[in-house]
N, C-alpha and C positions, 0 to 999 in steps of 0.2 A: 439386900443391895450388893452383896459381895459375890454374887454368882458371875460366871464368865459371860453368860449370854441370857438375856431376858427380853420379853416383850411386855408392853403395857397397853391395854386397850381401855381408854379411860373416859369416853364421853359420859358414861353412866356412873362414874366413880363419885365418891363424896367430895364436897367442895370446901368444907370448913368456912363457908361464908365468902369464899374467894369469887372473883368475877371472871374466871376463865375455866374452860373445860380442857381436859387432856384429850389430845387426838392420838390415834394409834401410833405407838412408837416402839422401837426396839433398841436395846442397848447392850453393850458388852464392855467389860473391863479391858482397856486398851493398853495402858502402861501406868504403873505406879497408881496415882490417885485419879487418873483421867479415865473417863468413860466416853466411848463413841456412842452417840445417840442418833438414830436415823428415823426419818418419817416414811410413810408408805409411798410418798412421792419421790423419795430419793434424796431429800435434803439432809444435811448432817451437821452436827455440832460436836465439839469436845467439851465435856463438862466435868467438874470435880464431883466426887461422890456426895459431898455436902450439898452442892447446888442441885444435883439431880434429886436428892432426897427432898429438898425444899419444893421442887417443882411438882413431884408426884404426890406430895402430901398437901399441896395447895397452900404452901406457906410463902410462896414468892409474891412479892408486892408489885403492883403495876409501876411503881416508881423505880424498880430495879432496872439498871441499864440493860440487863439481859432480856427483859420482857419483849421489846419489839423484835429482837432477833428470833425469839422463840415463835412469835406470831408469823414472821416472814418465812421461817423454816417449816411451818405447818406442824409444829409439835404441840401447840396449844391453840385454842380458838377463843376469841373474846365473846362473851355472852351478848354484847351489844350489837353484834353484826354476824351475818352468815357468810360474809365475803371470803373469809379464810377457808371455810368448808368448800365453797364453790371453786376456789382456786386449787385446793388440794384435789378435788374431783377432776378438774380439767387437767392437772398435771399427771394424775394417774391414767386418765384416758390417753393422753399423749404418749406415755410410755408404752402403751399397748396398741398404738395406732396402726401397727403393721398388720394386725389380725384381719381386718376386713379385706385387705388387698389380696392376701392368700396366694402363696406360691408364685413368686416372681422368678426364682432360679430353677431352671430345668436342665439337668445333666444327662447328656447322651454318651453312653459308653460305646464308642464306635468300634472298639476291638480290644481283645485281651493280649494281642501280640505286642511284643516289646523287644528292643535290641539291647536293653540294659538288664543287669542282674543286681538291682539295688538290694542291699542287706535288709533294709527296713520296708521293702515294698509291701503295701497293705492289701494287695490283691494277688490272686493266683495267676501270675503272668504266664504266658506260653511263648514258645519260640516263634520267630517271625514267619515261618512258612505254614502255620496252621490256620488257614483262612476260614475254617469252620467256626472260628471264634470271632468273626467279624459280624457286626450288625448289618442287616440287609436293608435295602430301600423299602421293602414292604413293612418291616418292623418300624423303620423311621417314620413312614407315613402315618401309622397308627399313633406313634408317640407325638408327632406334630399336631395331630388332631386333638389329642388330650391336652396338650399344652395350651392351645387356643381356647379351651373351655375354662381356663383359669380366669378369675375376675380381675387379676392384676393389670393395671394400665401399662406396666413395664414388664417385659419378658426378657430374661437373660438366658441365653443358650450357652452352656459350657460343655465343650467336648472333652471327654475323659478317656482313659485307657486303663491298662496297657499304654501303648504309645499311639495317640490319636492320629498322628500324621501318617502312620502305616496304612490307614484306610481313608486317605484324603478324598478320594472320589465320593465317599459318603458324606464327608464334611461339606464338600462343595454342593452336593445334592440337598442336604438339610438347609443350608443357608439360602440357597436359591428358592426352595420350596416354601420355607417359612416367610420369606419376603413376598412371594407370590400370593400366599394365603393371608397375609397380614391385614387385619381389619381395623387398623388405626392405632395399634399399640406402638410403644417405643421398644424397638428391638435392639438387643446388644448381643454380640457374639465373642466368645473367648475360647481360645484353643489352649488346653493344658498339654504341654509337650516338653521333651528333653532337648529339642531343637537340633538333634543330630541329623534329622532327615529333612531339614528345611531346604526347599528348592526355589528356583526363580519362579516357577509356576505358582507355588504356594504364596510367595511374596506378592506376586501380581494380583492374584485373586483376593488376598487379604487387604491389599491397598484399595482395590475397587470396592470392597464391601465393608470397609471400616472395621475389620476384625482385629482384636487385640490378643495378646499372648501372655500366658503364665508359665514360668519354668521353674526349675529347681536349681539352687546354688547353695551348696553346703559350706562354702568357705574357700580357703586356698586350694590350689590344685591337688596337693597330696591328700588332703582330707576329703575333698569332693570325689576324687577318683577312687579312693578306698571305699567310700560309702556307696558310690554309684558306678561300679565297674561295667565296662563294655569292651568288645573286641578292639584291641589297639590301645587300651588304657588311656583314651583321649577324651573322656567325657567332659572334663573341664574345658579343654580347648574348643570342643565342639559347641559347648554352651556359650562361652565367651564370644566365639565367632558368630553364632546365631543372634546373640543379643545385639552386637554391633550392626549386623545386616538389617535387623528389624528396625533399629533406631534410625539408621540412614534412610531407610525406605519409608517407614511409617511414622516416625517421630519418637522422641525420647520416652513418652508415656505409653507407647504401644506395647511395652513388655514389662512385666513385673516378675519378681523372683521370690521363692520361699525356701527357707532352710529347715532342715530337720536336725535336731540335736541328738547325737549319738554319744556313747561313752567317750569316744575319741575327741569329741567337741568340748568336753567339760573344762579342760584346762587351757583353752585358747579362745575365749570369747572376743578378746581384743583383735586377734588375727582374723577372725571370721568377719567382724564388723569392718575392719580395715579393707578387707577384700570387697565388700559391698561398696564402700566409699570409693575405692580405686576404680571400680567398674561403673561408677556414675549413678548409683542408686541413692535416693534420699530417704529410704526407709528400709528397715529390716524387721522381720518377724522371728523372734527367738522362740522357736516352736518345739514343744514337747513331742516325744516319739509316741505313736499310737500303738495300742496292743492288738494289732490285727495282722493277718497274713504272714509274710515272711519275717516280720518284726518279732513275732512270737518265737519262731524257730531259731532266730539269731539273738534272742534276748540275752543269753549268757555272754555274748561278745559285745553287743552294742547297747544293752539296757543299763539302767542305773536307778538308784533310789530317788524318790521325789525330792528329798532335801538337797541332794546334789544338784538337781536341776534348778531349784530355787536359788541356791548359791550362785550358780552359773548365770541365771537371769539377773540377779541383783548386781553382780559384777559387770555384766554386759551393759545394763542400764546405766550404771555409774559411769562407764567409759563413754557411752553415747552422750550423756549429759555433759561430760568434760569436753567432748568434741564440739558440742554446741557452744560452750564457753569460749572455745578457741576460734569460733567463727565458722565451723564446719557444720552445716545444717543437715542433720539426719535424725529420723524418728524411729522409735521402737513401736511397731504396729500394735502389739497386744496392749502395751501401756496406753497408747492412744485410744484404743477401744474402751478400756476401763475408765480413762479420764472422761470420755464422752458420756459414759453411764453415770459418773459421779457429778459432773459439772454441767451437763447439758440436758435439756428437758425431753429431747426426742427419743424415738424408739431406736434400739440398736439393730443394725443390719447384720451383725455377726452371729451366725447360727448357733455357735457353741456357748454363747452367753445370753440366752433368751429364756424367758419363762412366760408361757409354757415353752417347751423345747421347740426348736425351729424345724424339726423334721416334719416333712409334709406341708407344714404351714409356710415355711420360707423356701424350702427346696425339695425337689423330688428327683429320683434317678430312674432312667430308662436303661436297663442293662442290654448288652449286646444281643442276648437271646430273647428279648421281649419282656422279661420280668421287670416289675416295677417295685422300687424300694423307697422307703420313707426318708432315707438319707444315704449318703455315700458310704458312711461307716456301716450302715445296715447291709449294704451290698457287699462290702468287704467281709463282713461276718458270714454272709451266705456262702462266699467262696471258701470259707473254712468249715462249711457244713451245717451252719446254724441259720435257718431261714425265718427266724422270728420276725424280722422287720420287712418281710416280703408282703406287699399289699395286694398283689395280683399280677396280671399281665396287661400288655397294651391292648389286648382283645377284650378286656373288661370295659364297662362303661365308667365314665368319670365319677358318677354317683356311687358306684360299687367300690371303686378304689378309695374314695375319701370318706364315705359314710357307712359302708358295709364291709369293713376290713378291720384289721387290728389297730388302725391309726388312732381313732378317737380315744380308746382306752389308754394308749401310750401318752397322748397329749394330756389327758385328764390327770394321769399320775405324775406328770412332769411339772405341774403348777407348784412353784416353790412356796406359795402361800399356804399350801396344805401338806408339804413334805416334812416328815419328822426330821428334826435337826436343822431345817431351814426356816420353818415358820417363825421361830423366835430369834433367828440370827440377824444381828445388826447389819451384816454385809449383804443381806438378801437382795436389796434393790440393785446391787452392782454385779450380782452373780448370775448364773444360769443353770440349766439342767441338761444332762447328757444321759438319757436312758440307755443308749447303745453301749456306752462305756461301762455303766454300772451293771448292765446285764452281762456284759463280757467278763468283768472283773469280780462282780459280787453276786451275780445270780438272779437279780431282779431289776426292774426299771428304776426303782428308787435308790437302792443301795443302802449302805450303812455309813452314815456321814462321819462318825468318829474314826473309821478306818478307811475311808475313801481317799485315794490319792488325788482324784479330781478335786475334792473338797480341800484337802491339805494344800495342794498347789495353788488353787485360786484364793483361798483365804490368806496364804502367805504373801502372794503378789499384791492383792488388793490392799491389805494392811500396810505393806511396804509403800505403796503409792500414796495412801492417805497420810502416812508418816512424813513422807517427803513434802506433801502439800502443806502440812501443818507446821513442820519444824524447820524447814530449809527454804526460806523465802526466795533465794536466788534460783535454786533448783525448781521451785514451784513456778516461778515466772517462765522458765525455759519449758517446762512441761505444758503449761497453759498455752504457750505459743504454738504447740503442735496442733491445737484445735482451730 
């Protein structure tokens, strides 16, 4: 019982005459004498080593005050009823309910051209005048046809780049054509852009068709401009101006922002968060830098150790909680996603914390040249010369792309229930799988969990959030309010 991480699969275990059965559970030493124990449905409890020993050796009595909590958490089942097993099965199905809908997010890379030279750019951007790196209407037509073969009732079209607004004629074409072909689906359109090329024409079209926008905001002007240089050194000013124009025309919720943490960000989480608050955002995603594209070439300048990011994240989260105490409502998005996985029964929509991995299942990418990738990160890796995650082209059939391609083996290997190092981890219900990251950093889809920075980062963050929920009731109340 003194190991760091164990699982126990107990319906067939001995009972010592007790009236309950053990259900599949995982446990890890959390701190001092406390163990975190989780069920396959995601319920959790903190138990002492003595109490955990009593449970797994069937010494716990029905009169123990802990007994009903164990039943409710699906860690044990009463021999007198199958209701707890039925509820556990329903909860497990609910956590995987996204699987039948299959591929709601469809990313169209309209161009590789860009007017920025971001240090951490994850794709091989090209200069603005190289139009041979634009997606053509013919390729877009084929991609739209594939999109409508998805079984999902909701289809989200996300325009990516480069800088997607540099090929806005194609954006206009895809939106109009998708609406014309729509067979009763719920359609949503999002343009990912740096906002430097926002025009009145784009605003009018977006207002007419209900298009929303996603942009980048790394923090105060000096940090943002250093991370995201463009001619004139006015990236931050252009971003702020674009955000205000979109809000005035389309509404406050029409634009969201993402930040990327670089080495220069690590000592100023408060200033970064204050900038988001100043600009009227009620959420911020403290986001780790990805090891693709120009971020690799610039790693000596902008990279950092995982522990330093975790320290940055914890400091930033503490500041956000303090702002909430002072009446300033702002959320940290990654924390909110983890909280949903810990406290709510539904499936997570966040691709990077899914099991099996969300690539292909939740999202797919149509590159400017017609190549199809299982994820945006897979597309980024291809720009570096590694085409492992290429599924085919828009000229292939839907069945070939999804059934006769590398996709199914990738998905099979990304099921955490069978991944070494994950199958016994008590944090498994709240974590996810990232085959692209592990292929890039460790050479295979699974990776080596003890040395995986993905694993190190997520374990530290999830354990920190669980600690706050368990040990700090005021903070726990604030965090739960984000749901």
